[in-house]
SERO-4910 file (N, C-alpha, C, O; in steps of 0.05 Angstrom, whole numbers):
BEGIN
 pado doro    nc1    nc2    nc3   cac1   cac2   cac3    cc1    cc2    cc3    oc1    oc2    oc3
  Unk    A    166    430    323    185    423    302    171    410    278    177    417    255
  Unk    A    152    393    284    138    380    262    121    400    246    120    400    222
  Unk    A    108    419    261     92    439    248    110    457    230    101    465    208
  Unk    A    133    463    240    152    480    224    160    466    198    161    477    177
  Unk    A    167    440    201    176    424    178    153    423    157    159    425    133
  Unk    A    129    419    166    106    417    147    101    444    134     95    446    111
  Unk    A    104    466    150     99    493    140    119    500    118    112    512     98
  Unk    A    144    492    123    165    499    103    160    485     76    164    497     55
  Unk    A    150    460     77    145    445     53    116    442     47    107    422     36
  Unk    A    100    462     55     71    460     54     61    455     25     41    441     21
  Unk    A     75    467      6     66    463    -22     66    434    -30     49    424    -45
  Unk    A     86    419    -21     88    390    -27     66    375    -13     54    357    -26
  Unk    A     61    381     12     39    367     27     12    373     14     -5    355     13
  Unk    A      8    398      6    -17    405     -7    -21    389    -33    -43    380    -39
  Unk    A      1    386    -48      0    371    -73     -6    342    -68    -20    329    -83
  Unk    A      6    331    -46      1    303    -39    -29    298    -34    -40    278    -43
  Unk    A    -41    316    -19    -70    313    -13    -87    315    -39   -106    300    -42
  Unk    A    -80    333    -57    -95    336    -82    -92    311    -99   -111    302   -111
  Unk    A    -68    300   -100    -63    275   -115    -80    252   -103    -92    237   -118
  Unk    A    -80    250    -77    -96    229    -64   -125    231    -70   -139    211    -72
  Unk    A   -135    256    -72   -164    260    -77   -170    255   -107   -191    243   -112
  Unk    A   -153    263   -125   -159    262   -153   -151    236   -167   -164    228   -186
  Unk    A   -131    223   -157   -120    199   -170   -127    174   -154   -118    171   -131
  Unk    A   -143    157   -166   -152    133   -152   -128    115   -145   -129    100   -125
  Unk    A   -108    115   -161    -84     98   -156    -68    107   -132    -51     93   -122
  Unk    A    -73    132   -123    -59    143   -100    -77    147    -76    -69    159    -56
  Unk    A   -101    136    -77   -120    140    -54   -111    127    -29   -121    133     -7
  Unk    A    -92    107    -31    -82     94     -7    -67    113     11    -62    107     34
  Unk    A    -60    137      1    -45    156     17    -60    163     43    -48    168     64
  Unk    A    -87    164     41   -103    170     65   -101    149     86   -107    154    110
  Unk    A    -93    124     79    -91    103     98    -64    103    113    -61     90    134
  Unk    A    -44    117    102    -17    116    113    -16    127    141     -4    113    158
  Unk    A    -27    150    148    -26    159    176    -40    139    195    -30    136    218
  Unk    A    -61    127    186    -75    107    203    -56     83    208    -54     73    230
  Unk    A    -43     74    187    -24     51    190     -1     58    208      6     42    226
  Unk    A     10     82    205     32     90    223     24     92    252     38     83    270
  Unk    A      0    103    256    -10    105    284    -16     78    296    -11     73    319
  Unk    A    -26     60    279    -33     33    289     -8     18    297     -7      5    318
  Unk    A     13     19    280     38      6    286     51     18    312     60      3    329
  Unk    A     50     44    315     61     57    339     45     49    364     57     44    385
  Unk    A     19     46    361      2     38    383      9     10    392      9      4    416
  Unk    A     14     -8    373     21    -35    380     48    -37    394     54    -57    408
  Unk    A     64    -16    392     90    -15    406     90      5    428    111     15    436
  Unk    A     67     11    439     64     33    458     80     26    484     91     45    496
  Unk    A     81      1    492     95     -6    517    124      1    515    136     13    534
  Unk    A    136     -6    493    164      0    489    169     30    486    189     41    496
  Unk    A    150     44    472    153     73    468    151     88    494    164    108    499
  Unk    A    133     78    512    130     92    538    155     91    555    160    108    572
  Unk    A    172     71    550    197     68    565    219     86    553    240     89    566
  Unk    A    214     98    530    235    114    517    235    142    530    214    154    535
  Unk    A    259    152    534    263    179    545    268    198    521    288    195    507
  Unk    A    251    218    517    256    237    495    282    251    498    287    265    517
  Unk    A    299    248    479    325    261    479    331    270    450    328    255    431
  Unk    A    340    295    448    348    305    421    370    288    410    387    277    424
  Unk    A    371    286    383    392    270    370    399    284    344    382    294    330
  Unk    A    425    283    338    435    296    314    426    283    288    427    295    266
  Unk    A    416    258    290    405    245    266    381    261    255    377    262    231
  Unk    A    366    274    273    343    289    265    350    312    247    340    314    224
  Unk    A    368    330    255    376    352    237    389    342    211    385    355    190
  Unk    A    403    319    212    414    308    187    392    300    168    394    306    144
  Unk    A    371    287    178    349    280    161    334    304    150    325    304    128
  Unk    A    332    325    167    319    350    158    335    362    135    324    370    115
  Unk    A    362    362    138    379    374    117    376    358     91    373    370     69
  Unk    A    377    331     93    375    315     68    347    318     56    344    321     32
  Unk    A    327    319     73    300    323     63    296    350     50    283    352     29
  Unk    A    308    371     61    306    397     49    320    398     22    309    411      3
  Unk    A    343    385     20    357    384     -6    340    370    -27    337    380    -49
  Unk    A    328    347    -20    311    332    -38    287    349    -46    279    350    -69
  Unk    A    275    362    -26    251    378    -31    257    401    -50    242    406    -68
  Unk    A    280    415    -45    287    437    -62    294    429    -91    286    441   -110
  Unk    A    310    407    -93    318    397   -119    293    388   -134    289    394   -158
  Unk    A    275    373   -121    251    363   -133    233    386   -143    221    384   -164
  Unk    A    232    407   -127    215    430   -134    226    445   -159    211    451   -177
  Unk    A    252    450   -158    264    466   -180    269    450   -205    268    460   -227
  Unk    A    273    423   -202    278    406   -225    253    390   -234    255    374   -252
  Unk    A    231    395   -221    206    382   -227    208    352   -225    199    337   -243
  Unk    A    220    343   -203    222    314   -198    203    309   -174    210    313   -151
  Unk    A    179    299   -180    158    298   -159    165    280   -136    160    286   -113
  Unk    A    178    256   -142    184    238   -120    204    250   -101    203    245    -77
  Unk    A    223    267   -110    242    281    -93    227    302    -77    232    305    -53
  Unk    A    210    317    -90    195    338    -78    178    328    -55    179    338    -32
  Unk    A    162    308    -60    145    296    -40    161    281    -18    156    284      6
  Unk    A    180    265    -28    196    249     -9    212    267     10    216    261     33
  Unk    A    223    289     -1    238    308     16    220    320     38    230    323     60
  Unk    A    195    326     31    177    337     51    172    317     74    171    324     97
  Unk    A    168    292     66    163    271     86    188    267    103    186    264    128
  Unk    A    211    267     91    236    263    106    241    286    125    251    281    147
  Unk    A    234    310    117    237    333    135    220    330    160    228    336    182
  Unk    A    195    320    156    177    316    179    188    294    198    187    298    222
  Unk    A    198    273    186    210    251    203    234    262    218    237    257    242
  Unk    A    251    277    205    274    289    218    266    308    241    280    308    261
  Unk    A    245    323    237    236    341    258    227    325    282    233    333    305
  Unk    A    213    303    278    204    287    301    228    274    315    229    274    340
  Unk    A    247    264    300    270    251    312    288    271    327    301    264    347
  Unk    A    288    296    317    304    316    331    296    320    360    312    327    377
  Unk    A    270    316    365    260    320    392    257    294    407    265    292    431
  Unk    A    247    273    394    241    248    407    266    231    412    268    217    431
  Unk    A    285    233    393    310    218    396    311    192    381    290    183    371
  Unk    A    335    181    379    339    157    363    327    132    376    321    113    362
  Unk    A    322    133    402    311    110    416    282    104    406    274     81    402
  Unk    A    267    126    402    240    123    391    241    112    363    225     95    355
  Unk    A    260    121    347    263    111    320    270     81    320    260     66    303
  Unk    A    287     73    339    294     45    340    271     27    348    268      5    338
  Unk    A    254     37    366    232     20    376    208     20    357    194      0    355
  Unk    A    205     42    342    181     44    325    188     49    296    174     63    281
  Unk    A    211     38    287    220     43    260    200     35    238    198     48    218
  Unk    A    184     13    242    164      7    221    143     29    217    133     33    195
  Unk    A    137     44    238    118     66    236    129     89    220    114    104    207
  Unk    A    155     92    221    168    113    205    171    104    176    167    119    157
  Unk    A    179     79    172    184     69    145    158     69    129    158     73    104
  Unk    A    135     64    142    110     62    127    103     89    114     87     90     95
  Unk    A    115    111    123    110    137    112    120    139     83    113    158     69
  Unk    A    136    120     75    145    119     46    121    118     28    121    127      5
  Unk    A     99    105     38     75    102     21     61    128     16     43    130     -1
  Unk    A     69    150     30     58    176     24     68    187     -3     54    204    -15
  Unk    A     90    177    -12    102    187    -37     89    173    -61     92    148    -63
  Unk    A     76    187    -79     63    174   -102     85    160   -119    107    170   -122
  Unk    A     77    137   -131     95    121   -146    100    135   -173     81    142   -187
  Unk    A    126    138   -182    131    150   -208    119    133   -231    115    109   -229
  Unk    A    113    147   -253     99    135   -275    113    111   -287    101     91   -294
  Unk    A    140    113   -290    155     91   -303    154     66   -285    150     44   -296
  Unk    A    156     69   -259    154     46   -241    126     34   -242    122     10   -241
  Unk    A    107     52   -243     79     43   -244     74     26   -269     61      5   -267
  Unk    A     85     34   -291     81     19   -316     95     -8   -315     85    -28   -324
  Unk    A    119     -9   -303    134    -34   -302    120    -54   -284    123    -78   -288
  Unk    A    104    -44   -265     89    -63   -248     63    -70   -261     54    -93   -259
  Unk    A     50    -51   -274     23    -55   -285     22    -75   -308      3    -91   -309
  Unk    A     42    -75   -325     40    -92   -349     40   -122   -343     22   -136   -353
  Unk    A     58   -132   -327     56   -161   -321     31   -168   -304     19   -189   -308
  Unk    A     23   -150   -286     -1   -155   -270    -26   -155   -287    -44   -170   -283
  Unk    A    -26   -138   -308    -49   -137   -326    -53   -163   -340    -75   -174   -341
  Unk    A    -31   -174   -351    -33   -199   -366    -40   -222   -347    -58   -238   -353
  Unk    A    -27   -223   -324    -33   -245   -305    -62   -244   -295    -74   -265   -294
  Unk    A    -72   -221   -289    -99   -219   -279   -120   -225   -300   -140   -237   -294
  Unk    A   -115   -216   -325   -134   -222   -346   -136   -252   -351   -158   -263   -354
  Unk    A   -113   -266   -351   -113   -295   -354   -128   -308   -331   -145   -326   -336
  Unk    A   -122   -300   -307   -134   -313   -283   -164   -307   -282   -180   -325   -275
  Unk    A   -173   -283   -289   -201   -276   -289   -217   -293   -309   -238   -303   -303
  Unk    A   -206   -297   -333   -219   -313   -353   -221   -342   -343   -242   -355   -347
  Unk    A   -200   -353   -332   -200   -381   -323   -220   -385   -300   -235   -405   -301
  Unk    A   -220   -368   -281   -239   -371   -258   -268   -368   -268   -285   -382   -259
  Unk    A   -272   -349   -286   -299   -345   -296   -309   -369   -311   -333   -377   -308
  Unk    A   -292   -382   -327   -300   -406   -342   -304   -430   -323   -321   -447   -329
  Unk    A   -289   -431   -301   -293   -453   -282   -321   -452   -270   -333   -472   -265
  Unk    A   -331   -428   -264   -357   -425   -252   -379   -423   -272   -403   -418   -265
  Unk    A   -372   -428   -298   -393   -430   -319   -399   -404   -333   -419   -403   -348
  Unk    A   -383   -384   -331   -387   -359   -345   -368   -358   -369   -344   -359   -367
  Unk    A   -381   -356   -393   -365   -356   -418   -352   -328   -422   -366   -308   -425
  Unk    A   -326   -328   -421   -311   -303   -424   -290   -306   -446   -275   -326   -445
  Unk    A   -289   -288   -465   -268   -288   -485   -248   -266   -478   -255   -246   -467
  Unk    A   -223   -271   -486   -202   -252   -480   -188   -244   -506   -180   -261   -521
  Unk    A   -186   -218   -509   -171   -207   -532   -148   -191   -520   -152   -168   -512
  Unk    A   -124   -203   -521   -102   -189   -508   -107   -188   -478   -110   -208   -465
  Unk    A   -109   -164   -467   -115   -160   -439   -143   -150   -435   -150   -142   -413
  Unk    A   -160   -150   -456   -188   -143   -453   -205   -168   -451   -198   -189   -460
  Unk    A   -229   -165   -439   -247   -187   -435   -274   -181   -448   -283   -158   -448
  Unk    A   -286   -202   -459   -312   -199   -472   -331   -220   -461   -324   -244   -460
  Unk    A   -354   -211   -452   -374   -230   -441   -401   -223   -452   -409   -199   -453
  Unk    A   -416   -243   -461   -443   -239   -471   -443   -219   -495   -462   -204   -499
  Unk    A   -422   -220   -510   -419   -203   -534   -412   -174   -527   -410   -158   -546
  Unk    A   -407   -168   -502   -400   -141   -494   -371   -139   -486   -362   -157   -471
  Unk    A   -358   -119   -495   -330   -115   -487   -329   -103   -459   -342    -82   -454
  Unk    A   -315   -115   -441   -313   -106   -414   -293    -83   -413   -270    -87   -420
  Unk    A   -302    -60   -404   -284    -37   -404   -269    -34   -378   -266    -12   -368
  Unk    A   -260    -56   -368   -244    -55   -343   -216    -66   -348   -203    -75   -329
  Unk    A   -207    -65   -373   -181    -77   -379   -159    -63   -363   -140    -76   -354
  Unk    A   -162    -36   -360   -141    -22   -345   -141    -31   -316   -120    -33   -303
  Unk    A   -165    -37   -305   -167    -46   -277   -155    -74   -274   -148    -81   -251
  Unk    A   -152    -89   -296   -142   -116   -293   -113   -116   -285   -103   -137   -276
  Unk    A    -99    -94   -287    -71    -94   -278    -69    -92   -248    -47    -95   -237
  Unk    A    -91    -86   -234    -91    -85   -205    -77    -60   -194    -73    -58   -170
  Unk    A    -70    -41   -211    -56    -18   -201    -72     -1   -182    -61     12   -165
  Unk    A    -99     -1   -185   -115     15   -166   -116      2   -139   -126     14   -120
  Unk    A   -105    -22   -136   -106    -36   -111    -79    -44   -101    -75    -48    -77
  Unk    A    -59    -48   -119    -35    -62   -111    -20    -47    -89     -9    -59    -71
  Unk    A    -19    -20    -90     -4     -5    -70    -20     -4    -43     -8     -5    -22
  Unk    A    -46     -3    -45    -62     -5    -21    -59    -32     -8    -57    -34     16
  Unk    A    -58    -53    -24    -54    -80    -14    -26    -84     -3    -22    -99     16
  Unk    A     -6    -72    -16     21    -74     -5     22    -60     22     36    -69     41
  Unk    A      8    -37     25      6    -24     50     -7    -42     71      2    -43     94
  Unk    A    -29    -55     63    -42    -74     81    -23    -96     89    -23   -104    113
  Unk    A     -8   -107     70     11   -128     76     32   -119     96     39   -133    115
  Unk    A     42    -95     92     62    -83    110     50    -80    138     63    -87    158
  Unk    A     25    -69    139     12    -65    165      8    -91    179     13    -94    203
  Unk    A     -2   -111    165     -7   -138    176     19   -149    187     20   -161    209
  Unk    A     41   -146    172     67   -157    181     77   -145    206     91   -159    222
  Unk    A     71   -120    211     83   -106    234     64   -101    257     72    -89    278
  Unk    A     38   -109    255     21   -108    278     16   -136    289      3   -139    310
  Unk    A     27   -156    275     25   -183    284     53   -192    293     73   -187    279
  Unk    A     56   -205    316     82   -213    325     94   -237    310     95   -259    319
  Unk    A    102   -231    285    112   -252    267    142   -254    269    156   -235    275
  Unk    A    152   -277    262    181   -281    259    190   -267    233    174   -264    215
  Unk    A    216   -259    232    225   -245    208    220   -259    182    212   -246    162
  Unk    A    224   -285    180    220   -299    155    190   -299    146    184   -299    123
  Unk    A    172   -299    166    143   -297    160    136   -269    150    120   -266    132
  Unk    A    148   -249    162    143   -222    152    152   -219    123    138   -207    107
  Unk    A    176   -229    117    185   -228     90    167   -243     71    162   -234     48
  Unk    A    156   -266     80    137   -281     64    112   -265     58    102   -265     36
  Unk    A    102   -252     79     77   -236     76     82   -213     56     65   -208     39
  Unk    A    105   -200     58    111   -178     40    116   -188     11    107   -175     -8
  Unk    A    130   -211      9    135   -222    -18    110   -232    -31    108   -232    -56
  Unk    A     90   -239    -15     65   -250    -27     46   -228    -36     24   -233    -46
  Unk    A     54   -203    -32     36   -180    -39     27   -181    -68      3   -177    -72
  Unk    A     44   -185    -88     34   -186   -116     13   -208   -120     -7   -204   -134
  Unk    A     18   -231   -108     -1   -253   -110    -27   -246    -97    -49   -251   -107
  Unk    A    -25   -233    -73    -49   -225    -59    -65   -204    -76    -89   -205    -77
  Unk    A    -50   -186    -89    -64   -166   -105    -78   -179   -129   -101   -171   -135
  Unk    A    -65   -198   -142    -78   -212   -164   -103   -227   -155   -124   -226   -168
  Unk    A   -101   -241   -133   -123   -257   -122   -147   -238   -115   -170   -244   -123
  Unk    A   -141   -217   -102   -162   -198    -95   -175   -186   -120   -199   -182   -121
  Unk    A   -158   -179   -139   -169   -167   -164   -186   -187   -179   -206   -179   -192
  Unk    A   -179   -212   -180   -195   -232   -193   -222   -236   -179   -242   -237   -192
  Unk    A   -221   -237   -153   -246   -239   -137   -264   -215   -144   -288   -218   -145
  Unk    A   -252   -192   -148   -268   -168   -154   -277   -168   -183   -300   -159   -188
  Unk    A   -261   -177   -201   -267   -174   -229   -287   -195   -240   -301   -190   -259
  Unk    A   -287   -219   -229   -306   -240   -239   -335   -230   -238   -349   -232   -258
  Unk    A   -344   -221   -214   -372   -210   -215   -375   -185   -231   -396   -180   -242
  Unk    A   -353   -169   -232   -354   -145   -249   -358   -152   -278   -374   -139   -292
  Unk    A   -344   -172   -287   -347   -181   -315   -375   -190   -321   -387   -183   -341
  Unk    A   -387   -205   -302   -414   -214   -306   -434   -191   -307   -452   -190   -323
  Unk    A   -430   -171   -290   -447   -148   -289   -445   -132   -315   -465   -122   -325
  Unk    A   -420   -129   -326   -417   -115   -351   -431   -129   -374   -441   -117   -392
  Unk    A   -432   -156   -372   -445   -171   -393   -475   -172   -392   -488   -178   -412
  Unk    A   -486   -167   -368   -515   -170   -365   -530   -146   -355   -554   -144   -358
  Unk    A   -516   -126   -344   -529   -102   -335   -516    -78   -349   -500    -81   -367
  Unk    A   -524    -54   -341   -513    -30   -354   -484    -25   -345   -476    -35   -324
  Unk    A   -470    -11   -362   -442     -4   -355   -440     13   -330   -421     11   -315
  Unk    A   -460     30   -326   -460     47   -302   -463     30   -277   -449     36   -257
  Unk    A   -481     11   -277   -484     -6   -253   -459    -23   -248   -450    -26   -225
  Unk    A   -448    -34   -269   -424    -50   -266   -400    -33   -256   -385    -42   -239
  Unk    A   -398     -9   -267   -376      9   -259   -379     17   -230   -359     20   -216
  Unk    A   -404     21   -221   -408     28   -193   -400      5   -174   -387     10   -154
  Unk    A   -407    -19   -182   -398    -42   -166   -368    -45   -166   -356    -50   -145
  Unk    A   -355    -40   -189   -326    -43   -191   -312    -23   -172   -293    -29   -159
  Unk    A   -323      2   -171   -311     23   -154   -315     17   -125   -296     19   -109
  Unk    A   -339      9   -117   -345      4    -89   -330    -20    -79   -320    -20    -56
  Unk    A   -328    -41    -95   -315    -66    -86   -285    -63    -82   -273    -80    -70
  Unk    A   -273    -42    -93   -245    -38    -90   -236    -37    -61   -217    -50    -53
  Unk    A   -250    -21    -45   -243    -18    -17   -249    -44     -2   -235    -50     18
  Unk    A   -270    -58    -10   -276    -84      3   -253   -103      0   -248   -120     17
  Unk    A   -238   -101    -22   -215   -119    -26   -193   -115     -7   -176   -133     -2
  Unk    A   -191    -91      6   -171    -87     26   -176   -106     50   -158   -117     61
  Unk    A   -202   -109     57   -210   -128     78   -204   -156     70   -193   -172     85
  Unk    A   -210   -163     44   -204   -190     34   -174   -195     35   -166   -218     41
  Unk    A   -158   -175     28   -129   -179     30   -120   -185     58   -102   -203     61
  Unk    A   -131   -172     78   -125   -178    106   -131   -207    112   -116   -221    126
  Unk    A   -155   -216    103   -164   -244    108   -145   -264     95   -139   -285    106
  Unk    A   -136   -258     70   -118   -276     56    -92   -278     71    -81   -300     74
  Unk    A    -81   -256     81    -56   -257     96    -60   -272    122    -42   -287    130
  Unk    A    -82   -268    135    -88   -283    159    -89   -313    153    -81   -329    170
  Unk    A   -101   -320    130   -102   -348    122    -74   -360    117    -70   -383    124
  Unk    A    -56   -344    106    -28   -353    102    -16   -360    129     -3   -381    131
  Unk    A    -19   -343    148     -8   -348    175    -20   -373    187     -6   -389    200
  Unk    A    -46   -376    184    -60   -400    195    -50   -426    182    -47   -446    196
  Unk    A    -45   -425    156    -34   -448    142     -7   -455    153      0   -479    157
  Unk    A     10   -435    158     37   -440    168     35   -452    196     51   -469    204
  Unk    A     16   -442    212     13   -453    239      3   -482    237     12   -499    252
  Unk    A    -16   -487    218    -26   -514    215     -3   -533    207     -3   -557    215
  Unk    A     16   -523    192     39   -539    184     60   -541    207     81   -553    203
  Unk    A     52   -530    230     69   -531    254     96   -518    250    116   -527    261
  Unk    A     96   -496    235    120   -480    232    121   -458    253    100   -448    260
  Unk    A    144   -451    263    146   -429    282    140   -402    268    155   -393    251
  Unk    A    117   -390    275    107   -367    260    110   -341    276    118   -321    265
  Unk    A    102   -342    301    100   -318    317    120   -316    340    130   -337    349
  Unk    A    125   -291    347    140   -286    372    119   -281    394     95   -278    389
  Unk    A    129   -281    418    111   -277    441    100   -249    441     76   -245    448
  Unk    A    116   -229    434    107   -201    435    120   -186    413    141   -193    402
  Unk    A    107   -163    406    118   -146    386    144   -133    395    161   -127    379
  Unk    A    146   -128    420    171   -115    430    195   -132    425    217   -121    419
  Unk    A    193   -159    426    216   -175    421    220   -180    392    242   -190    384
  Unk    A    200   -174    375    203   -180    346    210   -155    330    215   -157    306
  Unk    A    211   -132    343    217   -107    329    245   -107    320    254    -87    308
***
């Protein structure tokens, strides 16, 4: 069923892979299957108790997905086109596995939303405030550690050189990957619902913190080394920030525990 659903909408899946390869802002797409599998694995005990039973919810999801996929394809609405293909695949799985599997592992299905590239208008609405916030924070942190940095709007200048990472200051190349990390952290850790919401709500702050950690040394490199060397560091350090984001979220949970707040459940099965 899953193979048939993917075959029917193969053009959309092929386009998703090409976007993930060519667009740095969508490279987190490759992490989504890993995240879904990880969440499902953490709930394996509950899933093993589920009896596969067909359910009419599956064909309904397939039908809705097919409509979205067809409308998106003919009307050139990419989020419908891609989202419909993903929904058809989910519907195909539920048609065979049943609603019980969906109930036990719903976070693994919801995370598939991250497969759909973010529309340009939404991307811009997120990028503009993050760009300003990150540029301010990067300048402040750099000056605290003794690095003289001037700011012109959302651009940064160090050692008389204009830093050509102004676009990266909005965190857009990381924010969706970090939101995915936040979501994964929230659902592989046996957290109470309010802590999960806190982890997800803190994602923009986590993205800004990670981007500042990344940009301060990048700014110094742009001011003292070649643009090629600095750009190489900037690109490589992006994926390292995913690990840093995990550590920041773990630190938030540790602080809550230190404050003696009820943070975790005994098991993921009871917190799902």
